Short mmCIF file of the C-alpha atoms (twelve columns), coordinates in Angstrom:
data_MODEL
# 
_entry.id   MODEL 
# 
loop_
_atom_site.group_PDB 
_atom_site.id 
_atom_site.type_symbol 
_atom_site.label_atom_id 
_atom_site.label_alt_id 
_atom_site.label_comp_id 
_atom_site.label_asym_id 
_atom_site.label_seq_id 
_atom_site.Cartn_x 
_atom_site.Cartn_y 
_atom_site.Cartn_z 
_atom_site.pdbx_PDB_model_num 
ATOM 1   C CA . MET A 1   13.011  15.079  -8.913  1 
ATOM 2   C CA . VAL A 2   14.070  16.064  -4.971  1 
ATOM 3   C CA . ASP A 3   16.855  14.609  -3.342  1 
ATOM 4   C CA . ILE A 4   18.156  14.756  0.237   1 
ATOM 5   C CA . PRO A 5   21.132  17.102  0.685   1 
ATOM 6   C CA . GLY A 6   24.359  15.342  1.956   1 
ATOM 7   C CA . GLU A 7   22.761  11.936  1.233   1 
ATOM 8   C CA . ARG A 8   25.552  9.464   -0.250  1 
ATOM 9   C CA . THR A 9   27.332  12.282  -2.230  1 
ATOM 10  C CA . ASP A 10  30.231  9.550   -2.409  1 
ATOM 11  C CA . ALA A 11  28.557  7.146   -4.463  1 
ATOM 12  C CA . THR A 12  30.196  7.145   -7.702  1 
ATOM 13  C CA . HIS A 13  28.031  6.011   -10.879 1 
ATOM 14  C CA . ASP A 14  27.299  6.662   -14.555 1 
ATOM 15  C CA . THR A 15  24.372  8.874   -14.585 1 
ATOM 16  C CA . THR A 16  23.874  8.080   -18.195 1 
ATOM 17  C CA . THR A 17  23.509  4.361   -17.385 1 
ATOM 18  C CA . ALA A 18  20.796  5.045   -14.586 1 
ATOM 19  C CA . LYS A 19  18.490  6.659   -17.240 1 
ATOM 20  C CA . PRO A 20  15.846  4.274   -18.834 1 
ATOM 21  C CA . PRO A 21  16.908  3.184   -22.681 1 
ATOM 22  C CA . ALA A 22  15.573  5.617   -25.030 1 
ATOM 23  C CA . ALA A 23  13.128  3.184   -26.492 1 
ATOM 24  C CA . GLU A 24  11.465  2.459   -23.033 1 
ATOM 25  C CA . THR A 25  11.266  5.666   -21.832 1 
ATOM 26  C CA . PRO A 26  7.513   6.767   -21.393 1 
ATOM 27  C CA . THR A 27  5.993   9.890   -22.890 1 
ATOM 28  C CA . ALA A 28  5.924   12.623  -19.994 1 
ATOM 29  C CA . ARG A 29  2.589   13.307  -18.440 1 
ATOM 30  C CA . PRO A 30  1.353   16.528  -16.867 1 
ATOM 31  C CA . ALA A 31  1.681   17.169  -13.246 1 
ATOM 32  C CA . SER A 32  -0.663  15.028  -11.220 1 
ATOM 33  C CA . GLY A 33  -0.082  16.508  -7.914  1 
ATOM 34  C CA . VAL A 34  0.547   12.878  -6.578  1 
ATOM 35  C CA . ARG A 35  3.423   12.613  -4.450  1 
ATOM 36  C CA . ALA A 36  5.841   9.820   -4.700  1 
ATOM 37  C CA . LEU A 37  8.901   8.847   -2.143  1 
ATOM 38  C CA . VAL A 38  11.400  6.457   -3.252  1 
ATOM 39  C CA . VAL A 39  13.519  5.057   -0.439  1 
ATOM 40  C CA . GLU A 40  16.302  3.021   -1.979  1 
ATOM 41  C CA . ASP A 41  19.902  2.695   -1.527  1 
ATOM 42  C CA . GLU A 42  21.240  1.918   -4.882  1 
ATOM 43  C CA . VAL A 43  21.451  5.250   -6.117  1 
ATOM 44  C CA . ALA A 44  21.157  4.319   -9.886  1 
ATOM 45  C CA . LEU A 45  18.126  2.433   -9.335  1 
ATOM 46  C CA . ALA A 46  16.234  4.945   -7.276  1 
ATOM 47  C CA . GLU A 47  17.036  7.575   -10.141 1 
ATOM 48  C CA . VAL A 48  15.822  5.166   -12.605 1 
ATOM 49  C CA . LEU A 49  12.634  4.810   -10.857 1 
ATOM 50  C CA . GLY A 50  12.430  8.507   -9.996  1 
ATOM 51  C CA . SER A 51  12.463  9.139   -13.563 1 
ATOM 52  C CA . TYR A 52  9.873   6.671   -14.675 1 
ATOM 53  C CA . LEU A 53  7.588   8.284   -11.830 1 
ATOM 54  C CA . GLU A 54  8.073   11.667  -12.876 1 
ATOM 55  C CA . ARG A 55  7.353   10.974  -16.396 1 
ATOM 56  C CA . GLU A 56  3.935   9.788   -15.191 1 
ATOM 57  C CA . GLY A 57  3.333   13.296  -13.612 1 
ATOM 58  C CA . PHE A 58  4.408   12.509  -9.914  1 
ATOM 59  C CA . GLU A 59  5.949   14.526  -7.652  1 
ATOM 60  C CA . VAL A 60  9.152   12.614  -6.880  1 
ATOM 61  C CA . HIS A 61  11.227  12.546  -3.691  1 
ATOM 62  C CA . LEU A 62  14.514  10.136  -3.422  1 
ATOM 63  C CA . CYS A 63  15.950  9.051   -0.177  1 
ATOM 64  C CA . HIS A 64  18.822  6.388   0.438   1 
ATOM 65  C CA . ASP A 65  18.808  5.977   4.256   1 
ATOM 66  C CA . GLY A 66  16.236  4.359   6.537   1 
ATOM 67  C CA . GLY A 67  16.155  7.157   9.029   1 
ATOM 68  C CA . ALA A 68  16.215  9.952   6.780   1 
ATOM 69  C CA . ALA A 69  13.384  8.715   4.825   1 
ATOM 70  C CA . VAL A 70  10.973  8.719   7.976   1 
ATOM 71  C CA . SER A 71  11.792  12.173  8.405   1 
ATOM 72  C CA . LEU A 72  11.239  13.005  4.948   1 
ATOM 73  C CA . ALA A 73  7.992   11.155  4.553   1 
ATOM 74  C CA . ARG A 74  6.689   13.454  7.684   1 
ATOM 75  C CA . ASP A 75  7.732   16.571  5.679   1 
ATOM 76  C CA . VAL A 76  6.488   15.568  2.117   1 
ATOM 77  C CA . ASP A 77  3.264   13.625  3.091   1 
ATOM 78  C CA . PRO A 78  3.647   10.988  0.133   1 
ATOM 79  C CA . ASP A 79  0.686   9.244   -1.386  1 
ATOM 80  C CA . VAL A 80  2.533   6.321   -2.268  1 
ATOM 81  C CA . VAL A 81  6.298   4.989   -0.969  1 
ATOM 82  C CA . VAL A 82  8.528   2.640   -2.954  1 
ATOM 83  C CA . LEU A 83  10.625  1.299   -0.183  1 
ATOM 84  C CA . ASP A 84  13.458  -1.127  -0.144  1 
ATOM 85  C CA . LEU A 85  13.942  -3.806  2.458   1 
ATOM 86  C CA . GLY A 86  17.395  -3.732  2.818   1 
ATOM 87  C CA . LEU A 87  18.586  -0.246  3.757   1 
ATOM 88  C CA . PRO A 88  21.326  1.291   5.669   1 
ATOM 89  C CA . GLY A 89  20.376  2.724   9.137   1 
ATOM 90  C CA . LEU A 90  16.651  1.723   9.553   1 
ATOM 91  C CA . ASP A 91  15.793  -1.293  7.445   1 
ATOM 92  C CA . GLY A 92  12.302  -1.205  5.172   1 
ATOM 93  C CA . LEU A 93  10.501  -3.320  7.632   1 
ATOM 94  C CA . GLU A 94  11.257  -0.777  10.714  1 
ATOM 95  C CA . VAL A 95  10.680  2.232   8.269   1 
ATOM 96  C CA . CYS A 96  7.259   1.060   7.156   1 
ATOM 97  C CA . ARG A 97  6.474   0.341   11.155  1 
ATOM 98  C CA . GLN A 98  7.245   3.815   11.843  1 
ATOM 99  C CA . LEU A 99  5.433   5.107   8.811   1 
ATOM 100 C CA . ARG A 100 2.038   3.457   9.712   1 
ATOM 101 C CA . THR A 101 2.101   5.388   13.029  1 
ATOM 102 C CA . PHE A 102 1.657   8.812   11.128  1 
ATOM 103 C CA . SER A 103 0.618   7.784   7.212   1 
ATOM 104 C CA . ASP A 104 -1.821  6.110   5.226   1 
ATOM 105 C CA . ALA A 105 0.526   6.147   2.009   1 
ATOM 106 C CA . TYR A 106 0.637   3.095   -0.112  1 
ATOM 107 C CA . VAL A 107 3.472   1.314   0.281   1 
ATOM 108 C CA . VAL A 108 5.443   -0.893  -2.221  1 
ATOM 109 C CA . MET A 109 8.272   -3.017  -0.539  1 
ATOM 110 C CA . LEU A 110 11.253  -3.890  -2.738  1 
ATOM 111 C CA . THR A 111 13.148  -6.981  -1.736  1 
ATOM 112 C CA . ALA A 112 16.168  -8.740  -3.382  1 
ATOM 113 C CA . ARG A 113 15.240  -11.893 -1.260  1 
ATOM 114 C CA . ASP A 114 13.031  -14.245 -3.080  1 
ATOM 115 C CA . ASP A 115 11.832  -15.563 0.036   1 
ATOM 116 C CA . GLU A 116 8.205   -15.728 0.959   1 
ATOM 117 C CA . VAL A 117 8.598   -15.096 4.277   1 
ATOM 118 C CA . ASP A 118 10.376  -11.758 3.776   1 
ATOM 119 C CA . LYS A 119 7.452   -10.629 1.720   1 
ATOM 120 C CA . LEU A 120 5.061   -11.790 4.165   1 
ATOM 121 C CA . ILE A 121 6.740   -9.864  6.989   1 
ATOM 122 C CA . GLY A 122 6.943   -6.891  4.749   1 
ATOM 123 C CA . LEU A 123 3.428   -7.139  4.568   1 
ATOM 124 C CA . SER A 124 2.348   -7.454  7.931   1 
ATOM 125 C CA . VAL A 125 3.631   -4.216  9.057   1 
ATOM 126 C CA . GLY A 126 1.487   -2.233  6.499   1 
ATOM 127 C CA . ALA A 127 3.180   -2.623  3.136   1 
ATOM 128 C CA . ASP A 128 0.502   -2.883  0.287   1 
ATOM 129 C CA . ASP A 129 2.444   -4.752  -2.289  1 
ATOM 130 C CA . TYR A 130 5.794   -6.381  -2.885  1 
ATOM 131 C CA . MET A 131 8.071   -6.686  -6.038  1 
ATOM 132 C CA . THR A 132 11.018  -8.909  -6.237  1 
ATOM 133 C CA . LYS A 133 14.130  -7.352  -7.945  1 
ATOM 134 C CA . PRO A 134 14.992  -7.488  -10.783 1 
ATOM 135 C CA . PHE A 135 11.967  -5.943  -11.975 1 
ATOM 136 C CA . SER A 136 10.740  -3.876  -14.707 1 
ATOM 137 C CA . PRO A 137 10.305  -0.135  -13.783 1 
ATOM 138 C CA . ARG A 138 7.359   0.040   -15.887 1 
ATOM 139 C CA . GLU A 139 5.687   -2.694  -13.804 1 
ATOM 140 C CA . LEU A 140 6.213   -0.695  -10.675 1 
ATOM 141 C CA . VAL A 141 4.645   2.555   -12.037 1 
ATOM 142 C CA . ALA A 142 1.754   0.327   -13.435 1 
ATOM 143 C CA . ARG A 143 1.172   -1.159  -9.946  1 
ATOM 144 C CA . VAL A 144 1.482   2.047   -8.350  1 
ATOM 145 C CA . ARG A 145 -0.888  3.439   -10.715 1 
ATOM 146 C CA . ALA A 146 -3.653  0.743   -10.293 1 
ATOM 147 C CA . MET A 147 -3.254  1.262   -6.383  1 
ATOM 148 C CA . LEU A 148 -4.325  4.840   -7.021  1 
ATOM 149 C CA . ARG A 149 -7.173  3.912   -9.049  1 
ATOM 150 C CA . ARG A 150 -8.875  1.678   -6.538  1 
ATOM 151 C CA . PRO A 151 -12.272 2.169   -6.335  1 
ATOM 152 C CA . ARG A 152 -13.644 4.130   -3.231  1 
ATOM 153 C CA . PRO A 153 -17.096 2.520   -2.030  1 
ATOM 154 C CA . LEU A 154 -19.712 5.613   -2.122  1 
ATOM 155 C CA . GLY A 155 -23.323 4.680   -1.486  1 
ATOM 156 C CA . THR A 156 -24.520 8.262   -1.806  1 
ATOM 157 C CA . GLY A 157 -27.877 7.518   -3.945  1 
ATOM 158 C CA . GLU A 158 -31.105 6.947   -2.024  1 
ATOM 159 C CA . ASP A 159 -31.341 3.295   -3.321  1 
ATOM 160 C CA . ASP A 160 -27.796 2.630   -1.644  1 
ATOM 161 C CA . GLY A 161 -29.412 2.947   1.809   1 
ATOM 162 C CA . PRO A 162 -27.782 4.468   4.995   1 
ATOM 163 C CA . VAL A 163 -24.183 5.429   4.283   1 
ATOM 164 C CA . LEU A 164 -23.187 4.436   7.942   1 
ATOM 165 C CA . ARG A 165 -22.408 0.618   8.368   1 
ATOM 166 C CA . SER A 166 -23.193 -0.931  11.660  1 
ATOM 167 C CA . PHE A 167 -21.983 -4.500  12.711  1 
ATOM 168 C CA . GLY A 168 -22.676 -4.476  16.336  1 
ATOM 169 C CA . SER A 169 -19.920 -2.253  18.186  1 
ATOM 170 C CA . LEU A 170 -18.203 -1.642  14.675  1 
ATOM 171 C CA . SER A 171 -18.998 1.518   12.484  1 
ATOM 172 C CA . VAL A 172 -17.831 2.013   8.945   1 
ATOM 173 C CA . ASP A 173 -18.181 5.454   6.984   1 
ATOM 174 C CA . PRO A 174 -17.350 4.626   3.489   1 
ATOM 175 C CA . LEU A 175 -17.584 8.283   2.423   1 
ATOM 176 C CA . GLY A 176 -15.471 9.817   5.340   1 
ATOM 177 C CA . ARG A 177 -13.362 6.426   5.227   1 
ATOM 178 C CA . ASP A 178 -13.708 6.471   9.149   1 
ATOM 179 C CA . VAL A 179 -14.070 3.358   11.216  1 
ATOM 180 C CA . TRP A 180 -14.910 3.412   14.970  1 
ATOM 181 C CA . LEU A 181 -15.070 0.357   17.406  1 
ATOM 182 C CA . ALA A 182 -17.064 1.062   20.401  1 
ATOM 183 C CA . GLY A 183 -17.137 4.731   19.770  1 
ATOM 184 C CA . GLU A 184 -13.303 5.000   19.573  1 
ATOM 185 C CA . PRO A 185 -11.573 5.955   16.257  1 
ATOM 186 C CA . VAL A 186 -9.635  2.895   14.478  1 
ATOM 187 C CA . PHE A 187 -6.910  3.954   12.581  1 
ATOM 188 C CA . LEU A 188 -6.466  1.621   9.346   1 
ATOM 189 C CA . THR A 189 -4.304  1.889   6.250   1 
ATOM 190 C CA . ARG A 190 -5.750  2.186   2.800   1 
ATOM 191 C CA . THR A 191 -5.667  -1.199  2.111   1 
ATOM 192 C CA . GLU A 192 -7.394  -2.366  5.238   1 
ATOM 193 C CA . PHE A 193 -9.975  0.214   5.055   1 
ATOM 194 C CA . ASP A 194 -10.559 -0.845  1.232   1 
ATOM 195 C CA . LEU A 195 -11.026 -4.679  2.539   1 
ATOM 196 C CA . LEU A 196 -13.293 -3.520  5.332   1 
ATOM 197 C CA . ALA A 197 -15.514 -1.532  2.709   1 
ATOM 198 C CA . ALA A 198 -15.713 -4.206  0.187   1 
ATOM 199 C CA . LEU A 199 -16.658 -6.926  3.031   1 
ATOM 200 C CA . SER A 200 -19.115 -4.475  4.830   1 
ATOM 201 C CA . GLU A 201 -20.495 -3.322  1.159   1 
ATOM 202 C CA . ARG A 202 -22.194 -6.796  0.740   1 
ATOM 203 C CA . PRO A 203 -22.127 -8.587  4.099   1 
ATOM 204 C CA . LYS A 204 -23.844 -11.447 3.011   1 
ATOM 205 C CA . LEU A 205 -21.443 -12.388 0.234   1 
ATOM 206 C CA . ALA A 206 -18.890 -14.670 0.894   1 
ATOM 207 C CA . PHE A 207 -15.801 -13.150 -0.881  1 
ATOM 208 C CA . SER A 208 -13.040 -15.658 -2.570  1 
ATOM 209 C CA . ARG A 209 -9.473  -14.217 -2.211  1 
ATOM 210 C CA . ARG A 210 -9.449  -13.562 -5.871  1 
ATOM 211 C CA . GLN A 211 -12.542 -11.281 -5.591  1 
ATOM 212 C CA . LEU A 212 -11.042 -9.194  -2.823  1 
ATOM 213 C CA . ILE A 213 -7.863  -9.142  -5.152  1 
ATOM 214 C CA . ASP A 214 -10.113 -7.882  -7.992  1 
ATOM 215 C CA . HIS A 215 -12.020 -5.412  -5.923  1 
ATOM 216 C CA . VAL A 216 -9.080  -3.685  -3.758  1 
ATOM 217 C CA . TRP A 217 -5.952  -4.348  -5.947  1 
ATOM 218 C CA . GLY A 218 -7.676  -4.544  -9.210  1 
ATOM 219 C CA . PRO A 219 -8.267  -7.383  -11.881 1 
ATOM 220 C CA . THR A 220 -4.599  -6.738  -13.382 1 
ATOM 221 C CA . TRP A 221 -2.845  -7.693  -10.338 1 
ATOM 222 C CA . VAL A 222 -0.615  -10.560 -10.151 1 
ATOM 223 C CA . GLY A 223 0.924   -12.316 -7.121  1 
ATOM 224 C CA . ASP A 224 0.483   -14.493 -4.235  1 
ATOM 225 C CA . GLU A 225 -3.217  -14.304 -3.438  1 
ATOM 226 C CA . HIS A 226 -2.537  -15.120 0.146   1 
ATOM 227 C CA . LEU A 227 -1.414  -11.344 0.156   1 
ATOM 228 C CA . VAL A 228 -5.341  -11.063 1.570   1 
ATOM 229 C CA . ASP A 229 -4.738  -13.340 4.549   1 
ATOM 230 C CA . VAL A 230 -2.061  -11.015 5.830   1 
ATOM 231 C CA . HIS A 231 -4.182  -7.995  5.129   1 
ATOM 232 C CA . ILE A 232 -7.046  -9.544  6.834   1 
ATOM 233 C CA . GLY A 233 -5.098  -10.546 9.886   1 
ATOM 234 C CA . HIS A 234 -3.835  -7.097  10.439  1 
ATOM 235 C CA . LEU A 235 -7.465  -5.922  9.977   1 
ATOM 236 C CA . ARG A 236 -8.370  -8.144  12.685  1 
ATOM 237 C CA . ARG A 237 -5.778  -6.922  15.082  1 
ATOM 238 C CA . LYS A 238 -6.899  -3.460  14.873  1 
ATOM 239 C CA . LEU A 239 -10.468 -4.438  15.390  1 
ATOM 240 C CA . ASN A 240 -9.526  -6.576  18.487  1 
ATOM 241 C CA . ASP A 241 -11.494 -9.438  16.562  1 
ATOM 242 C CA . GLU A 242 -9.874  -12.789 17.427  1 
ATOM 243 C CA . ALA A 243 -10.140 -15.489 14.460  1 
ATOM 244 C CA . SER A 244 -11.752 -17.767 16.869  1 
ATOM 245 C CA . SER A 245 -14.625 -15.541 17.515  1 
ATOM 246 C CA . SER A 246 -14.482 -13.596 14.287  1 
ATOM 247 C CA . LYS A 247 -17.213 -10.924 15.305  1 
ATOM 248 C CA . PHE A 248 -16.388 -8.657  12.326  1 
ATOM 249 C CA . VAL A 249 -14.492 -10.646 9.542   1 
ATOM 250 C CA . ARG A 250 -15.636 -14.119 9.356   1 
ATOM 251 C CA . THR A 251 -13.671 -17.102 7.727   1 
ATOM 252 C CA . VAL A 252 -15.461 -19.064 5.065   1 
ATOM 253 C CA . ARG A 253 -13.718 -22.467 4.847   1 
ATOM 254 C CA . GLY A 254 -12.627 -23.204 1.283   1 
ATOM 255 C CA . VAL A 255 -14.080 -19.943 -0.060  1 
ATOM 256 C CA . GLY A 256 -12.620 -16.715 1.778   1 
ATOM 257 C CA . TYR A 257 -13.930 -14.147 3.877   1 
ATOM 258 C CA . ARG A 258 -17.250 -12.291 4.553   1 
ATOM 259 C CA . MET A 259 -18.663 -9.841  6.992   1 
ATOM 260 C CA . GLY A 260 -19.644 -10.749 10.531  1 
ATOM 261 C CA . THR A 261 -22.866 -9.318  12.290  1 
ATOM 262 C CA . GLY A 262 -20.543 -8.098  15.242  1 
ATOM 263 C CA . GLN A 263 -22.485 -10.471 17.622  1 
# 
């Protein structure tokens, strides 16, 4: 587990209490090559989460300050970031905003405030999921694992038709995970792309929120299904797709969403 030199070395805590109880300690797995960045100013909690992730085979980096987290993320290029909302220096929302300018890592936001507004604001800046303290480290690891197992649409067989999907000026390449709008590349987070890929794979189907949750977050995900609305809103903004016109992502009243024709 890697920590940042000089980060809050004055913090006093009993490291023996920061470790998971022996009865709950998961069996260590071989290194997976997946990098995780834990950004949490509660040192003991950060160490517990890092310990659980390490035992799952993750390469773990710890950080306790928002500003340092952005720099560390540039250096280690994490696959997943566990990000506390209330951080010294830059708060979690600002860290997430800056992170999204150069990384498509999955982001799980941690908050001590059980307030729906906080959760939705966090998701609107690009977080993929949230957890409210207190929570089980096992549940966090399970959610991270579920995100990393998300199916990637392929469409490589002859019966699947052309790989490139076109909807007016919008083109979606599910193999290369690329999106172009009027010939210009569009940067999407992993979650935004997975939603667009799901909709564009079956463009005539009206997906319910639950169906999109199952397709993108997995059938075991538990939480507020309006999470989908937040990410759809973010996706629409990046596609310059006003809800009133809905050229690319259409709202189906009483059901959910479907792909538009681009017209």
